[in-house]
C-alpha positions in Angstrom: 125.8 101.9 -18.8 123.0 100.2 -18.5 123.7 99.8 -14.3 124.4 103.6 -14.5 120.6 104.2 -15.7 119.1 101.8 -13.5 120.8 103.5 -10.6 119.8 106.6 -11.6 116.1 105.2 -12.1 115.9 103.9 -8.3 117.8 107.3 -7.1 114.7 108.9 -8.6 112.2 106.6 -7.2 113.4 106.6 -4.1 113.3 110.7 -4.3 109.4 110.7 -5.3 108.5 108.4 -2.9 109.9 110.6 -0.1 108.6 113.4 -1.9 104.7 111.7 -1.7 105.5 111.1 1.9 105.3 114.3 2.9 102.8 116.0 3.5 100.9 119.7 3.7 100.8 121.3 6.2 97.3 121.0 8.1 95.4 123.7 9.1 94.2 124.6 12.7 90.6 123.3 13.4 88.1 125.4 13.8 86.5 126.2 17.5 83.8 128.2 16.7 82.3 130.6 14.1 81.6 134.7 14.1 80.5 137.2 12.0 82.3 140.5 11.5 80.3 143.4 13.4 81.8 146.8 11.9 81.3 148.0 8.6 85.0 146.9 7.8 87.5 145.2 10.2 91.1 144.8 9.6 92.2 141.5 10.2 96.1 141.7 11.9 99.2 139.1 11.6 99.4 139.8 15.5 97.8 141.0 18.5 99.3 144.7 18.6 97.9 147.1 16.7 100.7 148.1 14.9 100.9 144.7 13.2 100.5 144.1 9.6 97.1 143.9 8.0 96.3 140.1 6.5 93.1 140.8 5.4 90.4 143.4 5.6 86.2 141.7 5.7 83.0 143.5 5.6 80.2 143.3 7.6 78.3 140.5 8.0 81.1 137.9 6.6 81.6 134.6 8.2 84.7 133.9 10.4 86.2 130.9 11.9 87.8 130.9 15.2 90.9 129.4 15.6 92.1 130.5 18.9 91.3 132.7 21.9 93.6 135.0 23.8 92.2 137.3 26.4 90.0 139.7 24.9 91.7 138.3 21.1 90.8 136.1 18.8 92.6 134.2 16.2 90.3 133.8 13.2 90.3 132.9 9.6 88.9 135.0 6.8 86.5 133.5 3.8 89.6 133.8 1.5 92.0 131.6 3.7 93.6 134.4 5.6 94.6 134.0 9.3 94.8 137.0 12.0 94.0 138.5 15.1 91.3 140.8 16.0 89.2 142.1 19.1 86.5 139.8 20.4 84.0 142.8 20.9 83.8 143.7 16.9 82.7 140.2 16.2 79.0 139.0 16.7 77.7 135.4 17.4 75.4 133.5 15.1 72.5 134.4 17.1 73.5 138.1 17.2 73.5 138.2 13.2 70.2 136.5 12.8 68.4 139.2 15.3 70.2 142.0 13.9 69.0 140.4 9.9 65.4 140.1 11.8 65.4 143.6 13.0 66.1 145.3 9.6 63.4 142.7 7.6 61.0 144.0 10.3 62.2 147.8 9.9 61.9 147.7 6.3 58.2 147.0 6.9 57.9 150.0 9.5 56.2 153.3 8.4 58.4 156.1 8.2 58.0 158.9 11.3 59.5 161.4 9.3 63.3 162.1 7.9 66.1 163.5 9.8 70.0 164.4 9.4 73.1 165.0 10.9 75.2 167.9 10.8 78.4 165.3 11.7 79.0 162.0 10.4 77.0 159.5 12.8 77.7 155.7 13.5 75.0 153.2 13.2 75.3 150.7 16.1 73.9 147.2 16.2 71.8 147.4 19.2 71.1 150.8 21.4 74.2 150.9 23.1 77.6 152.4 22.3 79.5 149.8 23.1 77.9 147.2 20.3 79.7 147.6 17.0 79.0 150.1 14.4 78.0 148.9 11.3 77.2 152.1 9.2 78.1 155.9 9.3 75.4 158.4 8.3 77.2 161.3 6.9 76.8 165.3 7.1 73.3 165.9 5.9 72.3 162.6 4.9 68.7 161.9 5.5 67.3 158.5 6.9 64.0 157.5 7.9 62.8 157.3 11.6 61.1 154.5 12.6 60.7 154.3 16.5 63.1 154.5 19.7 63.7 153.6 22.8 64.9 154.6 26.6 68.2 152.4 27.7 70.5 153.1 30.8 73.5 154.3 29.9 75.0 151.9 32.0 73.6 148.8 30.0 76.4 146.8 28.3 75.4 145.5 24.8 73.5 142.3 25.0 75.5 139.7 22.8 75.9 136.1 23.0 79.0 134.4 24.3 81.3 133.3 21.0 82.8 130.6 22.5 81.5 128.4 25.0 82.6 128.5 28.5 84.9 126.0 30.1 83.9 123.1 31.3 84.1 123.7 35.0 86.6 121.6 37.1 85.2 119.1 39.7 86.7 119.7 42.7 87.7 116.5 44.6 86.6 116.4 48.5 89.4 115.5 50.4 89.1 112.2 52.6 88.5 113.4 56.3 91.2 111.8 58.6 90.1 109.6 61.4 90.7 111.2 64.8 92.2 108.7 67.0 91.3 108.5 70.4 93.5 109.8 73.0 95.4 107.1 75.1 94.5 109.1 78.4 91.1 111.6 78.3 91.0 115.0 79.0 90.6 116.6 82.3 86.9 117.8 82.9 86.0 121.4 81.8 85.9 123.9 84.8 82.4 125.3 85.5 80.9 128.4 84.3 81.1 131.4 86.6 77.7 132.0 87.9 75.9 135.6 87.5 76.6 138.7 89.7 74.1 139.1 92.7 72.4 142.4 91.3 72.5 140.8 87.7 68.9 142.0 87.4 69.7 146.1 88.2 72.3 145.7 85.9 69.9 144.4 83.0 67.3 147.2 83.1 68.0 150.0 80.2 67.7 153.4 81.5 66.4 155.9 78.5 67.3 159.5 78.5 64.7 161.9 77.8 67.3 163.7 75.0 68.1 160.5 73.4 69.1 161.0 70.0 66.3 160.1 67.3 66.5 157.5 65.5 68.5 157.8 61.9 66.3 158.2 59.2 65.9 155.9 56.2 68.2 156.7 53.5 66.7 158.6 50.5 66.0 156.3 47.3 69.1 156.0 44.9 69.2 158.1 42.3 68.0 156.7 38.6 70.6 155.9 36.8 71.4 158.1 33.7 69.6 157.2 30.4 70.2 157.7 26.6 67.5 157.7 24.0 68.3 155.7 20.7 66.2 155.8 17.4 66.4 153.1 15.0 66.3 154.6 12.0 66.8 153.2 8.1 69.2 154.5 5.8 68.9 155.0 2.0 69.9 151.6 1.2 67.9 149.7 3.3 70.2 149.2 6.6 68.7 149.6 9.8 70.3 150.2 13.2 70.7 152.1 16.3 71.8 156.1 16.3 71.5 158.2 19.5 68.6 160.4 19.4 70.4 163.8 20.6 72.8 163.7 17.5 69.5 163.9 15.0 67.8 166.6 13.7 64.2 165.9 12.1 64.1 167.5 9.0 60.9 169.9 8.9 61.6 173.2 7.9 62.7 175.8 10.1 60.1 178.2 9.7 57.4 175.5 11.2 60.4 173.7 13.2 60.7 177.4 15.3 57.7 176.5 17.2 58.5 173.3 18.8 59.5 175.8 22.1 62.4 173.6 23.0 60.5 170.6 22.7 61.6 167.5 20.9 59.9 166.6 17.7 59.3 162.9 17.9 57.6 162.6 14.4 56.0 164.9 11.3 54.4 164.4 8.1 52.9 166.6 5.4 49.1 166.5 4.8 49.0 168.1 1.7 50.3 171.6 0.1 48.3 174.9 -0.9 49.6 177.3 -3.6 50.5 180.8 -2.4 51.9 182.7 -5.6 54.4 180.6 -7.1 55.3 178.9 -3.5 54.1 175.5 -2.4 53.3 175.2 1.1 52.5 172.2 3.2 50.1 171.6 5.9 52.3 170.0 8.4 51.5 167.5 11.7 53.6 166.9 14.0 54.3 165.3 17.6 56.7 166.5 20.3 57.2 165.4 23.8 59.3 167.2 26.6 62.5 166.7 28.2 63.1 163.5 30.2 62.6 159.8 30.2 58.9 158.8 29.6 57.1 155.7 29.2 55.4 157.3 26.6 56.4 158.6 22.9 54.8 161.9 22.6 52.7 164.1 25.1 50.9 166.7 22.1 50.4 166.8 18.6 49.6 170.0 16.3 48.4 171.1 12.9 50.2 173.8 11.1 47.9 175.6 8.0 49.8 177.8 5.8 47.2 181.3 5.8 47.0 182.7 2.6 46.0 185.9 4.0 49.2 186.5 6.1 51.5 184.8 4.4 52.5 182.7 7.8 52.1 179.5 9.3 49.2 179.5 11.7 47.9 176.5 14.0 45.0 174.7 13.1 44.5 172.0 16.2 46.4 171.5 19.1 45.8 168.9 21.6 48.3 168.7 24.8 48.6 166.8 28.1 48.4 163.2 26.3 49.9 159.8 26.2 50.7 158.9 22.7 52.3 155.9 21.1 54.2 155.5 18.0 53.6 154.7 15.0 51.4 158.2 13.3 49.6 156.5 10.5 48.6 159.1 7.8 45.1 157.5 6.0 42.3 158.8 4.4 39.3 159.3 6.6 35.5 158.9 5.8 33.8 161.4 7.4 29.8 163.2 7.1 29.3 166.4 6.2 27.9 166.8 9.7 31.1 165.8 11.4 29.9 162.3 12.4 32.1 159.0 11.4 30.0 156.5 9.7 30.6 152.6 9.9 28.7 152.5 6.3 30.3 154.0 3.1 30.9 157.7 3.6 30.0 160.4 1.3 33.6 162.0 1.0 36.8 161.1 1.5 39.6 163.3 3.3 43.0 163.3 4.2 43.5 162.2 7.8 45.8 160.4 10.2 45.6 158.3 13.0 47.1 158.7 16.6 47.3 155.6 19.1 46.4 157.8 22.4 46.1 156.1 26.1 42.9 157.0 28.1 42.5 157.8 31.5 41.3 154.2 32.1 44.6 152.6 30.8 43.3 151.9 27.4 44.8 152.2 24.2 42.6 153.5 21.4 43.5 154.6 17.9 41.5 158.0 16.8 41.3 159.3 13.6 41.2 162.6 12.6 40.0 163.9 9.1 41.1 167.5 7.5 38.9 169.5 5.9 40.1 172.6 4.5 42.1 174.1 7.2 39.8 172.5 10.2 40.3 169.4 11.7 37.8 167.2 13.1 37.7 163.8 15.1 36.2 161.2 13.0 36.1 158.1 16.2 38.4 155.6 17.2 38.9 151.7 17.5 41.0 149.9 20.1 45.0 150.3 19.1 46.7 147.4 18.2 49.7 146.2 20.1 52.9 146.1 18.4 55.5 143.8 19.5 58.3 145.3 21.5 61.3 145.8 18.9 64.2 144.8 21.6 62.2 141.3 22.7 61.0 140.2 19.4 62.2 136.8 18.7 64.8 136.2 16.0 64.4 133.1 13.7 66.8 130.4 14.5 70.3 131.1 12.6 70.9 129.5 9.6 74.7 128.8 10.0 76.9 128.0 7.0 78.2 124.4 7.1 81.7 123.6 8.6 84.2 123.3 5.8 84.9 119.5 5.3 88.2 118.2 6.6 90.2 116.0 3.9 90.8 112.7 4.8 94.4 111.7 4.6 95.3 108.7 3.0 97.6 105.9 5.1 101.3 105.9 4.5 101.6 102.7 2.8 98.4 103.6 0.1 100.4 107.0 -1.0 103.7 104.6 -1.4 101.5 102.0 -3.5 99.8 104.3 -5.8 103.0 106.4 -6.1 105.2 103.0 -7.2 102.4 102.2 -9.6 103.1 105.6 -11.0 106.5 105.1 -11.4 106.1 102.0 -12.9 104.0 102.9 -15.9 106.0 106.0 -16.7 109.3 104.0 -16.9 108.1 100.5 -18.3 104.7 101.4 -19.4 101.3 99.2 -18.8 
């Protein structure tokens, strides 16, 4: 009886020892990191799109890269799920930091008017159609228009590689074989033949009077097609790029009808008047003609509501200029005679300022004041140069620390600990 119990105890001890020696499956090590580009992204169990979904991650979440195969990456989601996704849907840490920097900068940019869309519109991380889309503007939803850029349509999205390129293998230079001297030297080469006796006559060139003219220089290659992209700010504060042609400025139709097929770049309300029980705004807008231009607008116009004719009329207009965003609304100090004063003025009027380029190539910010239905110039000063929206330096990305790897204890230490635990449970102490 006592022997059988000892046998059972020994068998249990051996079973526990074997169980303790088994180690759990080790997770594959991470070879890089990436961030989710789209609003939502499905992580699949395998490469084909028909594969089952193992996790759904959201824009900006950090993923660990485990494996690279063609244009696909095997990643580990924050919840530990592992699966495959397309490489073009992910952003490097530097690109994610640049996008956050753009959002922080866009939060402080003045709105140049609101725009809407007649169909769902995707917001991209960069002004390129191939860049990930992380937000969708729904039909009739309004967004703030901030600025715009013109980009070649063929230009790919600028992105940082998610993984470093593999090291190049150094080619070993083969040793040159040493040529052995022949036992018998080769015979001497024969002398080359001499020129013909009439070589002088043969070398003369007779140009025909009716010789064909030289080919004309090829004409310049046509410029590649471009797209106009607009930086917008959604109601939730997210900022990104959309195609300008997909937006419609939300200025009332009774004013927009005077655009004369020109694109409205920005618009603002300078005040309002009461006509009976209706409130009518005084509008300022900037417009530009079709095509790509190095400036933002080439004309501006102020519309006032006529209480006598009950319609909008032009109070002021300037054409054939080169203007740059942003347009700023501000109170303007102006004297009764219409001359701006450096001293405190007697009155402040609702006004605006535009950054315009003169013939000397210098840019000046010119102030305008609205006195009733009359617009007056109120002086100018040098225009501040805004940093390029695409070339602004991004702060160093704050990379999340890599998960600490658990240290595996040696087999002998695990056996000792397991044996001491068995002794305490069986014999006490």
